[in-house]
N, C-alpha and C positions, 0 to 999 in steps of 0.2 A: 542233480541234487534235488531232493524233494523239499517241500515247505518245512517238514518236520526237521530236516537236517540243517536248514538255514536258520531256523528259530522263529521267523516271521512269515506269515502267509502273504500272498500277493496283495490281498486287500489291506492287510496291516501296513505293508510297505507303502502302498498308495496313500493311506490315511496319514502316515508319518510325513510323506512328501507334501501333502496338502497342508498339514499343520505347519511345516517349515515355511512353506510359501506364504501362509497367512501371517506368520510371525514376521517375516521379512517385510510384507506389505504394511503391517502395523508399525514396525520400526521406522519405515520410510515416512508414513503419515505423521508419526510423532516428531521426526526430525523436521518435517515441513511446518508443523504447528509450532515447534520450538523456534524455528527461524522466523516465522511470522511474529511471534511474541517478542523475540529479540529485536527485530526490525522496528516494531512499534515502540519498544522501550528506547531504542536509539533516537527515534523521532522525538519522543517526550523529553529525553535528556537534552537534545539540541534546542528544543523550545525553551526549556528551563534555563539554559545558558545565555539566552538572548537578553539584551538590555530591555528594560521595562516596556517601552513603546512597541518594539518589535515582538516581544513575548505576548503582549496583549492581542496584537493582530494575529499572530500565529496560532494562539489558543482558540480564537474565534473561528479562524479558517479551519483548523483541525476539527472543531466541533461541527461546523457546517458540513464538511466532507463526511464525517461519521454519520450525520443525520440524513443527508440526501443521497449519498452514494456509499453505503456501508460495504458494498462489494469491492471497493477500491482498497488495496492494501497499502499501509503506510510503510515507508522506508526512507532512509536518508539518500540524497542524491547530490553529489558534490558538496556534502556537508550541510545540505538544506533539507527541510521536511518536504517529502514528495509522496505522491499517491499513484499507485500503479494498477494496471489491469492486464492480466495475462503476462506479467513481468515487464510491461512497458510503461514508462512514466506518462501519465495523463496530465497531471498538473503538479505544480510545486510552489513553495513560498520562499522568496528570496528576501531575507531581512535587509533593511536599509543599512544596518551596521556592518554587514558582511563585506560590502565594497565601499563603505562610507558614502552611500548615496543619500539623496535628500528624501527619498521615499522607498518603501518596501514594494515588492512586486509579487503579484499572483500571476504565474506564467502557465502556459499550456503547451504541450509538446504535440508531435505529429499524431500520437495515439488518441488525442482528444477528438471527439466527434463534433467539432464546432464549425465545420465547413459551411460557408454561406456565400454562394456565388464565387466571384473571383477575388474577394477581399474580405478578411475578417481579422479581428484582433487575436494576438497570441499571448499578450501580456497586458496587465493593468497595473497602474500605479495605485498603491493603497496607502492612504494617509490616516484614515479612520474608518471604522465600520459601525454605522448606525443601522437603523431598521431598513432603510432603502438600499444601502450597500449590501447588507446581509442578504436581502432578497435577490439582488442582482447576482451576487456571488453564488447563492444557492442555485439559481436558474442556470448559470454557466456551468457549474460543476455537474449538475444533473444531466445537462446536454452533453458535456464532455465525456461523462462516464458511459454515455450511449445506452 
């Protein structure tokens, strides 16, 4: 059968295939962007639900992460705000109220690049965040993000 009998030339069919592939890729990217936006909103919602003391700490940590490691994606992890790289949790905030603890925790998972010899901290108790604590948290998150 000739091109005239089929209605489309080989070049036209190839162009349609390319267009379809581009549209599939765009739809996939849009879904990924939608998921990232939804994950961020989930984190913001969780922070908003926290008691005042925990919420203030979580908001500060969220802002620090956004400033020093914008490449980390926000998502909830076990109902807590967490920040990921390549889909793996790097760090998370555990509010004191979640487990009725006397302090909130900034924790780091295996994906965090904090290795320092044979011993290093994987979590920190957080009671308040002043300038010195903010700098320490910023340094740790920047290192953890690698």
